[in-house]
N, C-alpha and C positions, 0 to 999 in steps of 0.2 A: 338634347345637348344645346346649351346656349351658344350664341354667336361668339362670345368671348372665349369660352372654353374650346370651341372648335378652332378658333384662330390661334389660341395658345398651343393646341395640339399640333396644328399644321406648322407652327413656328418651331416647335421642338423637333419635328421630323425633318424640316429643312436644315436646322442647325446640325443635326446628327449626320445628315447626308453631306453637308458642307465640310464637316470636320473629318470625313472618312479618309483614312490613310492606311496603307499596308505597313506592317512591321518592317524594320530596317533590313532584315535578312532577305526580303524580297527584291532589294536593289541588286544584290549579287545574282539572284535567280533571274531577274529581268535581263541583266547584261549577258548572262549565259544563253538565254533564249535568243536575244538579238544576235549574238555571235554565231550560234548554231544555225539559225535561219539564214543569216547572211552567207555562211559557208555553203549551205544547201542551195541557195539561189545561184551562187557561182557555179557549183557542181551541175546544176540543172542546165546550164548553158551547153554542156557537152553531151547531153542526152536529149532525146526527142520525147519529152514528157507532154502529157495533155495540159490544156489551158488551166484546168482546175488546180493543178499543182502550184502554178504561179500565184493564183489567188490565195490559196491556203498559206503558202510561205509568206506572202505579203501581210496577211492578217496576223500570222504568228509573230512576224517582225514588229508590227504595230503593237501587239499585245505586250511584247517584251519591253518596248520603249515606254508604254503606258505604265507598266509595273515599276520601272525605274523612276518615272516621273512622279508617281503618287506614293512612293515609299518614303517613310520617315528617315530623317537623318539620325545619327547616333545621339546627338543632342538636339532636341526639337524645342526651341524656345520661341519667344515672340518675334525676335529678329528673323529667324529662319522662316517663320510663317509669313512675315511681311515680304521677305525676299522672294519666296515662292509665289506669292500673289503678284508681285511686280513682274516676275518672269513670265507668268501665264498671261498677264495683261499685254506685255510686249510681244509675246509669241502670237497671240490672237490678232493684234493690230498688224504685225508684219505679215502674218499668214493671209489676212484679208487683202492686204496690198499685193501680195504675191499672186493670189488668185485672180486679181483684177489685171495686173500688169503682165503676167507670164504668157497668157494667150496672145496678147497684142505683140509682144516681142517675138514669139514663135511665128506669128503670122507674117511679120515684116521680114524675118530671117528666111522663111520659106519663100516669100515673094522675091527677095534678093537672089536666092539660090535657084529661082525658077522651078520650085517644087510645088506640088499640090498642097495648098495651105490646109492645115488641120487646126481647127479651133477648139478642139477638146483636150482635156487632160483629166487624169483620174483623181478620185478622192485620195488614193494612196499618196500621190505626190504632195498634196496639200497637207495631209495629216503627218506624213513623215517630216516635211519641212517644219511644221509647227512644233512637233515634239522635239526635234533636234534644236530648234531655236530656243525653246523653253529650257531644255537641259543646259544648253550653252550659256544662256543668260543667267540661269540659276547658279551655275558653277562660278561664273564671272562675278556675280554680285556677292557670293559668299567670300571670294578671295579679296574683293575690294573692302568689304565690311570688317 
């Protein structure tokens, strides 16, 4: 295989991966998963469940939001593709800033309240924040356009 054909094949695979989207019906399925896992998270508060249940519910919640995020719209045109890319870019930027600033704010609040400072936070917080930001910006940009 020559270098040019190898590069072309890699380019085609990247383009295919870049354009991957779920059909529109997965948006409703994703919201249903988000709602059900959220209700189960609330119900879990009243029961003494093992730690793995929280982790599984968090991951199911994230999966539902991801399904909503990558599902097509009813009408998927160039404008929607552009708005989706803008919302991902904004969510990534704000998510990185959140990951940098949030531990500092938490440290200062813990210090003010004279609590033991905790400098850690979970991947779940950052991913949930980024997915909600992406979905919110995407919906806002669609309404503005």
